[in-house]
Phi, psi and omega in degrees: 000134178259137185236123172245126184239137183231105172073030183230131173251127183260136174277165178299322183290317177298321183293316176302319178296318182298314183294311183303311177305309188293323181293326181292325178294314182293328180284322179284328179239085186289343178274008173302135173270317181197154176227130185238139179238144181229122185236123177239148165243124181273112181286326183291319172274338186066032175229171179260140169245123182247117178246132173243137183229114176260120180264123171255175182298325185242005190200148174246133181234125183247152173221140179226133180221145174239142176197156181283339179252127177299317181295320170300318182298318182291321178290320177300317186287327180292317181296321183291313182294322174298321178297311182298321179292319177299316177298318178297321180297313177303314184294320180296317180299318176294327181292313180298322181299310192289317182293331176287324180299320187292317182297321177289322179296317180289329180292320179289323184278322177271131174290142179271144179266125176251147181290335183267354188272352184251126184244139180252000000 
């Protein structure tokens, strides 16, 4: 996991939460290529902006959350990314299902050509 911190000091408790949540993502979605976090503190607003970017073989999915408490922002952004990854996984599963059904239907409709069946 790549961590980018901008004007943020992370406590051991927050680092532990970050590692734990990231490990849960890796366990649930083994096809992840990389997970990148970007944590900023906006002094003008007094809140944290946490961005998570999950890289999959064919897709990159991002989630962003803002909160005055860093731990809350981390929990929220991991939940949002988990939800998005689950939706993506379900969409891919449905796509594979329908492609398989379409192949079977087309296989039945279109005659297959065999080399020995045509006489000249």
